[in-house]
C-alpha positions in Angstrom: -22.1 2.8 -3.4 -20.7 6.0 -4.8 -20.8 5.7 -8.7 -18.5 8.8 -8.7 -15.6 6.9 -7.4 -15.6 4.4 -10.3 -15.0 4.8 -14.0 -17.2 3.6 -16.6 -16.5 -0.1 -16.8 -16.1 -1.9 -20.3 -20.0 -3.3 -20.4 -19.9 -6.5 -18.4 -22.7 -6.6 -15.6 -21.0 -9.5 -13.7 -17.9 -8.7 -12.0 -15.0 -11.4 -11.9 -12.9 -9.9 -9.1 -13.5 -7.9 -5.9 -10.4 -5.9 -6.3 -7.7 -6.0 -8.9 -4.6 -3.9 -9.0 -2.5 -3.3 -11.9 1.2 -2.2 -12.0 0.6 -0.6 -8.6 3.8 1.4 -7.5 4.6 3.5 -4.2 7.4 5.5 -3.7 8.5 7.2 -0.2 10.9 9.8 -1.5 13.7 7.8 -3.2 12.5 4.2 -1.3 10.4 2.0 -3.6 8.1 0.0 -1.5 5.8 -1.5 -4.0 7.1 -2.7 -7.6 4.5 -3.0 -10.2 2.5 -5.1 -8.1 -0.4 -7.0 -10.0 -3.0 -8.7 -7.4 -6.3 -10.0 -8.0 -8.9 -11.1 -5.0 -11.7 -13.1 -6.5 -15.0 -13.6 -4.7 -15.5 -16.2 -2.0 -11.7 -16.8 -1.4 -9.2 -16.6 1.4 -6.1 -15.2 0.2 -3.0 -15.6 2.4 -0.7 -12.5 2.2 2.7 -13.3 3.9 6.3 -11.8 3.6 9.0 -10.7 5.8 8.8 -7.2 7.9 9.4 -4.7 5.4 8.3 -6.7 2.6 5.7 -4.1 1.5 2.4 -5.8 3.0 1.3 -2.8 5.2 1.9 -0.3 2.2 -0.2 -2.8 -0.3 -3.0 -2.9 2.2 -2.8 0.8 2.9 -2.9 1.6 -1.1 -5.7 -0.9 -1.4 -8.0 0.5 1.2 -7.5 4.1 0.4 -5.0 5.1 3.5 -2.6 6.2 0.8 -2.5 6.8 -3.1 0.0 4.8 -5.1 2.7 6.6 -6.8 1.2 5.0 -10.0 -0.8 2.0 -11.2 -4.5 1.2 -11.4 -7.0 -0.1 -9.0 -10.2 -1.8 -9.8 -13.2 -2.8 -7.6 -15.6 -5.1 -9.1 -13.8 -4.7 -12.7 -14.5 -1.0 -12.5 -11.4 1.5 -12.3 -11.2 3.7 -9.3 -10.7 7.3 -9.6 -7.4 7.4 -7.4 -8.0 11.2 -6.9 -11.1 10.3 -5.1 -10.2 7.2 -3.1 -10.2 7.1 0.7 -11.0 5.0 3.6 -14.4 6.2 3.6 -14.9 5.4 0.1 -13.3 2.0 0.5 -15.9 1.3 3.3 -18.9 2.4 0.9 -17.3 0.0 -1.7 -17.6 -3.0 1.1 -13.9 -3.1 1.6 -13.1 -3.5 5.4 -9.9 -3.7 7.5 -9.7 -5.6 10.9 -6.4 -4.4 12.6 -4.8 -6.4 15.4 -5.9 -4.6 18.5 -7.0 -1.0 17.2 -10.5 -2.0 16.2 -11.9 -2.2 19.8 -13.0 0.2 22.7 -11.8 -2.1 25.8 -14.1 -0.4 28.1 -17.2 -0.1 26.0 -19.9 -2.8 25.6 -20.2 -5.2 22.6 -23.2 -3.2 21.3 -21.1 0.0 20.9 -18.5 -1.4 19.3 -20.5 -2.5 16.7 -21.8 0.7 15.8 -19.0 3.1 16.3 -19.2 5.7 13.7 -22.5 4.1 12.5 -24.8 4.6 15.0 -28.3 3.8 14.4 -30.5 6.9 15.2 -34.4 7.4 15.8 -36.5 9.9 13.9 -35.4 12.8 16.8 -31.8 12.0 16.0 -30.8 10.0 19.2 -29.2 6.7 19.2 -31.4 3.9 19.1 -30.3 1.9 22.0 -32.8 -0.7 21.6 -32.2 -1.5 18.0 -28.4 -1.4 18.4 -28.8 -4.2 21.0 -31.1 -6.2 19.1 -28.8 -6.2 16.2 -25.7 -6.9 18.0 -27.6 -9.9 19.6 -28.2 -11.1 16.2 -24.4 -10.5 14.9 -23.2 -12.5 18.2 -25.4 -15.4 17.6 -25.7 -15.6 14.0 -22.2 -14.4 11.9 -20.0 -15.0 14.7 -21.9 -18.2 16.5 -21.4 -17.0 20.3 -23.9 -19.2 21.9 -22.5 -19.0 25.8 -24.5 -17.1 28.1 -21.4 -15.3 29.6 -21.1 -13.1 26.4 -23.8 -11.0 25.9 -24.2 -7.4 23.9 -23.5 -6.0 27.4 -20.2 -7.8 28.0 -17.2 -5.3 27.8 -14.4 -6.0 25.3 -12.0 -5.9 28.1 -13.6 -9.4 29.7 -13.1 -11.0 26.2 -10.3 -13.4 25.3 -8.1 -12.2 22.3 -9.8 -14.9 19.9 -13.0 -13.5 21.0 -12.4 -10.0 20.4 -11.1 -10.7 16.9 -14.1 -12.6 16.4 -16.3 -9.7 17.5 -14.3 -7.4 14.8 -14.8 -9.9 12.1 -18.6 -10.1 12.9 -18.9 -6.3 12.6 -17.2 -6.5 9.2 -19.3 -9.2 8.1 -22.7 -7.2 9.2 -21.9 -4.0 7.2 -21.7 -6.6 4.2 -18.3 -6.3 3.3 -17.2 -8.1 0.0 -13.7 -7.8 1.1 -12.4 -8.4 4.8 -8.4 -7.7 5.3 -7.3 -9.3 8.4 -4.0 -8.0 9.8 -2.0 -10.7 11.6 -5.1 -11.8 13.6 -3.6 -14.6 15.5 -0.5 -12.2 17.1 0.2 -13.3 20.7 -2.7 -15.6 21.0 -2.6 -19.0 22.8 -3.1 -22.0 20.5 -6.8 -22.2 21.8 -7.6 -18.8 20.8 -5.7 -19.3 17.4 -8.3 -22.0 16.6 -11.0 -19.8 17.4 -9.7 -17.1 15.1 -9.3 -19.6 12.2 -12.9 -20.7 12.8 -13.7 -16.9 12.3 -11.8 -17.0 9.1 -13.6 -19.9 7.8 -17.0 -18.3 8.4 -15.8 -15.2 6.1 -15.7 -17.6 3.0 -19.0 -19.4 4.0 -20.8 -16.4 4.1 -19.9 -15.7 0.5 -17.2 -13.2 1.0 -13.5 -13.0 0.4 -10.7 -12.5 2.8 -7.0 -11.0 2.7 -5.2 -12.7 5.6 -2.2 -11.3 6.5 0.0 -13.6 8.8 3.8 -14.5 9.5 2.8 -18.1 10.7 2.7 -20.1 7.6 1.0 -22.7 9.5 -1.9 -20.9 10.4 -2.3 -19.1 7.1 -2.0 -22.6 5.1 -4.6 -24.2 7.3 -7.3 -21.6 6.0 -6.1 -20.1 2.7 -7.3 -21.1 -0.6 -4.0 -19.5 -2.2 -0.8 -17.3 -1.0 0.5 -14.1 -2.3 4.2 -13.5 -1.5 5.6 -10.3 -1.1 9.3 -9.7 -1.1 10.7 -6.3 -1.2 7.9 -4.8 -2.6 7.5 -7.4 -5.3 4.9 -10.3 -5.7 6.9 -13.3 -6.2 
């Protein structure tokens, strides 16, 4: 973890929250997308983030994960303040914050083992990709973190042959493998059949069971209510 990204803490070894936002605002020209947002994400909890289109959910997540800086405000990771001038998506990854987007997280024509290690390949001492080791670890993720036991899904299966729910499971399992303390799910049940929704909700529960936290962005209140410990409602950039 890059310590240079964090300003010195007040002196407590044990952190109380994974991410905390204080008075965060975001402007796009004259349009204010976020208005004095205060938000705390604790350990081992599922937080449902809900709101209409245009409420500011996407902007909030982009600010939280380093895609764009806030116009003002403060962000803390594990109770230590982030230097926003250095904050980036890569730094968010290094700080164990991962985002799983709807359909943009996986390569359809590639086998599962390659999808697990995109941009994070395991190499041998000669600098070549260690395919055997990547497949071994991918198999552990499938059977352990995700819980795929069917012989019909192996590390050599392509993403294109998976159902929508199974694809979300792969993306979630990948985030868990990289020791993410906070996994952000961007509407993971969009356009899924009822049976597939059940699979995804089970995967969401596994996040908490593994000791991690989750922000679950969703329009369907029934889905998020089933798994969330609490709800955060955004309305025109305000937490209400």
